[in-house]
Every structure is written in C-alpha cells, then in structure tokens.
C-alpha beads as a LAMMPS data file, in Angstrom:
LAMMPS data file: protein, C-alpha beads

73 atoms
72 bonds

1 atom types
1 bond types

-500.0 500.0 xlo xhi
-500.0 500.0 ylo yhi
-500.0 500.0 zlo zhi

Masses

1 110.0

Atoms # bond

1 1 1 425.872 399.847 412.658
2 1 1 425.862 401.750 415.909
3 1 1 424.537 405.215 416.485
4 1 1 427.792 406.403 418.040
5 1 1 429.157 409.530 416.377
6 1 1 432.467 409.319 414.544
7 1 1 435.040 411.088 416.707
8 1 1 438.483 412.512 416.087
9 1 1 439.884 409.499 417.936
10 1 1 438.023 407.187 415.550
11 1 1 439.534 408.956 412.550
12 1 1 443.078 408.647 413.867
13 1 1 442.544 405.031 414.901
14 1 1 441.183 404.353 411.413
15 1 1 444.388 405.710 409.863
16 1 1 446.452 403.607 412.265
17 1 1 444.439 400.458 411.573
18 1 1 443.559 400.232 415.264
19 1 1 439.767 399.937 415.080
20 1 1 437.645 396.858 415.587
21 1 1 436.386 395.601 412.199
22 1 1 432.813 396.745 412.846
23 1 1 433.883 400.248 413.858
24 1 1 436.304 400.420 410.929
25 1 1 433.383 399.676 408.583
26 1 1 431.332 402.420 410.243
27 1 1 434.125 404.960 409.805
28 1 1 434.681 403.893 406.187
29 1 1 430.965 404.331 405.466
30 1 1 431.035 407.748 407.141
31 1 1 434.017 408.805 405.033
32 1 1 432.269 407.711 401.841
33 1 1 429.487 410.152 402.628
34 1 1 431.764 412.973 403.790
35 1 1 434.415 413.691 401.144
36 1 1 435.803 416.637 403.107
37 1 1 436.561 414.363 406.055
38 1 1 437.903 411.678 403.705
39 1 1 440.420 414.208 402.357
40 1 1 441.366 415.113 405.921
41 1 1 441.900 411.440 406.817
42 1 1 443.983 411.000 403.651
43 1 1 446.142 413.905 404.829
44 1 1 446.561 412.183 408.219
45 1 1 447.711 409.066 406.401
46 1 1 450.162 411.034 404.269
47 1 1 451.568 412.729 407.385
48 1 1 451.951 409.371 409.120
49 1 1 453.857 407.979 406.153
50 1 1 456.142 411.016 405.956
51 1 1 456.897 410.855 409.674
52 1 1 457.640 407.134 409.518
53 1 1 459.986 407.666 406.593
54 1 1 461.750 410.618 408.241
55 1 1 462.160 408.859 411.581
56 1 1 462.991 405.378 410.285
57 1 1 466.767 405.789 410.679
58 1 1 466.322 406.784 414.328
59 1 1 463.860 403.971 414.999
60 1 1 466.412 401.469 413.705
61 1 1 469.126 402.641 416.125
62 1 1 469.815 400.473 419.171
63 1 1 468.427 401.668 422.479
64 1 1 471.186 403.429 424.481
65 1 1 472.403 401.306 427.406
66 1 1 471.401 403.968 429.954
67 1 1 467.795 403.508 428.804
68 1 1 467.837 399.729 429.080
69 1 1 464.989 398.850 431.436
70 1 1 466.660 395.693 432.736
71 1 1 469.449 397.849 434.184
72 1 1 467.033 400.181 435.976
73 1 1 465.637 397.591 438.393

Bonds

1 1 1 2
2 1 2 3
3 1 3 4
4 1 4 5
5 1 5 6
6 1 6 7
7 1 7 8
8 1 8 9
9 1 9 10
10 1 10 11
11 1 11 12
12 1 12 13
13 1 13 14
14 1 14 15
15 1 15 16
16 1 16 17
17 1 17 18
18 1 18 19
19 1 19 20
20 1 20 21
21 1 21 22
22 1 22 23
23 1 23 24
24 1 24 25
25 1 25 26
26 1 26 27
27 1 27 28
28 1 28 29
29 1 29 30
30 1 30 31
31 1 31 32
32 1 32 33
33 1 33 34
34 1 34 35
35 1 35 36
36 1 36 37
37 1 37 38
38 1 38 39
39 1 39 40
40 1 40 41
41 1 41 42
42 1 42 43
43 1 43 44
44 1 44 45
45 1 45 46
46 1 46 47
47 1 47 48
48 1 48 49
49 1 49 50
50 1 50 51
51 1 51 52
52 1 52 53
53 1 53 54
54 1 54 55
55 1 55 56
56 1 56 57
57 1 57 58
58 1 58 59
59 1 59 60
60 1 60 61
61 1 61 62
62 1 62 63
63 1 63 64
64 1 64 65
65 1 65 66
66 1 66 67
67 1 67 68
68 1 68 69
69 1 69 70
70 1 70 71
71 1 71 72
72 1 72 73
C-alpha cells in the first residue's frame, strides 16, 4: 500500500472502475474504515446508474450527420 491520500478523483475513479488494481484495493480498504465515505461513494454509484438509465435512449441515437467527424476534414 502507498502512503498517498485518497482523493476525490480516486473516489470517482473507483465508482467508474477506472483505477489500477492496486489503487482500487487501497480505496476499498479506506472505504471499509470510513463508513461515511463509503455511503458517499454508494451515492455516487447510485447517481451514475440513474444517469445512465435516464440518458440511455439518447446514447442509443445515431450521431447526427452534421457531427460526423469524417465530414469535417
């Protein structure tokens, strides 16, 4: 384990599954010892899931032709 403090960025990356395995283990261990932060991270996860569900229909739409990068060259 490193001595680096757990940052806000670490917490969000943890929720997104974007941490290196070693850092993910460090954040998980930190959350086990800090239930208040664990609840906060759980809320981040819930918000992420709600946003994904609400925006899923838009994300599935095709990209408008005027935004097609191949036509902007």
